[in-house]
C-alpha positions in Angstrom: 19.8 24.7 134.4 19.5 26.7 131.2 22.5 29.2 132.3 24.9 26.0 132.8 23.8 24.5 129.5 24.8 27.6 127.9 27.8 28.0 129.9 28.9 24.4 129.1 28.0 25.0 125.2 30.2 28.3 125.2 32.8 26.4 126.9 33.0 23.7 124.1 32.7 26.1 121.3 35.5 28.3 123.1 37.6 25.0 123.3 36.9 24.0 119.6 38.0 27.3 118.5 41.0 26.9 120.4 42.0 23.7 118.6 41.3 24.8 115.4 43.7 27.9 115.4 46.4 26.0 117.7 49.3 25.1 115.3 49.2 21.5 114.9 51.7 18.9 116.2 55.1 18.8 115.5 56.2 16.4 112.7 57.8 13.3 114.0 61.4 13.4 112.8 62.1 9.7 110.7 64.1 7.4 113.1 67.6 7.4 112.2 68.5 4.1 110.4 70.3 1.2 112.6 73.7 1.4 111.8 75.4 -2.1 111.8 77.0 -2.8 114.9 80.7 -4.1 114.2 81.7 -3.7 117.8 83.9 -0.3 117.2 83.4 3.4 117.1 83.2 4.8 113.5 85.1 8.4 113.6 85.5 10.0 110.5 88.6 12.5 110.8 88.0 15.8 109.4 90.8 18.1 108.7 90.0 21.9 107.9 91.8 23.4 104.6 94.0 25.7 106.5 96.6 25.5 104.1 98.8 23.5 106.7 98.2 20.1 105.3 101.5 18.2 104.3 103.7 20.9 106.1 106.4 19.9 108.7 106.0 21.5 112.4 108.6 24.1 111.5 107.0 25.3 108.5 103.8 25.7 110.8 105.8 27.7 113.1 107.4 30.0 110.6 103.8 30.6 109.0 102.3 31.7 112.5 105.4 33.6 113.1 105.0 35.4 109.8 101.0 35.7 110.1 101.7 37.6 113.2 104.2 40.1 111.5 101.5 41.6 109.2 101.1 45.1 109.7 98.2 47.5 110.1 98.4 51.2 108.3 96.8 54.2 109.4 95.4 57.1 107.6 95.1 60.7 108.7 91.7 62.4 109.4 89.5 62.0 106.6 91.9 60.8 104.0 92.4 57.7 102.1 96.3 58.2 100.7 98.7 55.9 102.3 101.5 57.8 104.7 104.8 57.0 104.5 104.9 54.9 107.4 102.2 53.0 105.7 104.0 52.6 102.4 106.8 50.5 104.7 104.2 48.6 106.3 102.5 47.7 102.9 106.2 46.6 101.5 106.6 44.3 104.2 103.1 42.8 104.1 103.8 42.4 100.4 107.2 40.3 100.9 105.0 38.2 103.1 102.5 37.8 100.9 105.1 36.6 98.1 106.6 34.3 100.6 103.3 32.4 100.9 101.6 32.0 97.4 98.9 30.3 99.1 97.6 33.2 101.1 94.9 35.8 100.0 94.5 38.6 101.7 91.3 40.3 102.8 91.8 44.3 103.5 89.4 45.7 105.8 89.0 49.5 105.7 88.2 51.3 108.9 87.2 54.6 110.1 87.1 56.8 113.4 83.4 57.2 114.8 83.2 61.0 113.6 80.9 61.1 110.5 77.9 59.6 109.4 77.5 55.6 108.7 77.1 56.1 105.0 80.4 58.7 105.1 82.3 56.1 107.1 81.6 53.1 105.1 82.8 54.7 101.7 85.9 56.2 103.4 86.6 52.6 104.7 86.1 51.5 101.5 88.5 54.2 99.8 91.0 53.3 102.6 90.9 49.5 101.6 91.2 50.0 97.8 94.0 52.5 98.2 95.9 49.5 100.1 95.2 47.1 97.6 96.4 49.5 95.0 99.5 49.5 97.0 99.7 46.0 97.2 99.3 45.3 93.8 102.1 47.9 92.9 104.3 45.6 95.1 103.8 43.0 92.7 100.6 40.9 94.4 97.8 39.9 92.0 94.5 41.3 92.6 93.1 38.1 92.2 94.7 37.3 95.7 93.0 40.4 97.3 89.8 41.1 98.3 88.2 44.5 100.3 85.9 45.4 102.7 84.9 48.5 104.4 83.5 48.3 107.8 83.4 51.9 108.4 83.3 53.0 112.2 81.7 49.5 113.4 84.9 47.9 114.7 87.0 50.4 116.5 90.4 48.9 117.6 90.0 51.8 120.6 86.6 52.3 121.8 87.8 55.7 123.2 86.5 59.1 122.3 89.7 61.2 122.2 92.4 62.0 119.3 94.6 59.2 120.0 91.8 56.7 120.0 90.7 58.1 116.8 93.8 58.1 115.2 93.9 54.1 115.9 90.7 53.5 114.0 91.6 55.3 110.7 93.3 52.2 109.6 93.5 49.6 106.9 93.9 46.1 108.2 95.1 43.1 106.2 93.7 39.4 106.9 95.6 36.6 105.4 93.8 33.7 104.7 96.1 30.3 104.3 95.3 28.0 102.2 92.7 29.6 99.5 
């Protein structure tokens, strides 16, 4: 009988300890206030600020076409100088940014997988800054441009060949309409 009482007492103590250290009940969320029912659902239309408000369908189509014309520039291995073909791409992009004055641009610097993460982030930043200086030389205000380096983290081509690496050494221009 004593062992049963001791076992029962141990069980009660363990239960009390478990209840003491167990997380409390979740707070109950307050009930949503009742809305007056006027017999209709109330839906609020929200339009994103994508720079197309007030545009005609033709203007939207033209903007979408121009967005697709933005070009990427490529770099030589371990370099941040813009090549001749890259200068032409920057000129093309600058013409589009001049046409669409409400666009801002993010320039993303990228690298191939060779080199350390730290080195590639720094090289990607130098590439993005070189593209920014080239756009500014074409007359695009620096207040419309932002740069970011992704280093080797976002390859355009996941392969491990020279061809793949050459596609990953780049600066990409991302237009943001309506900013």
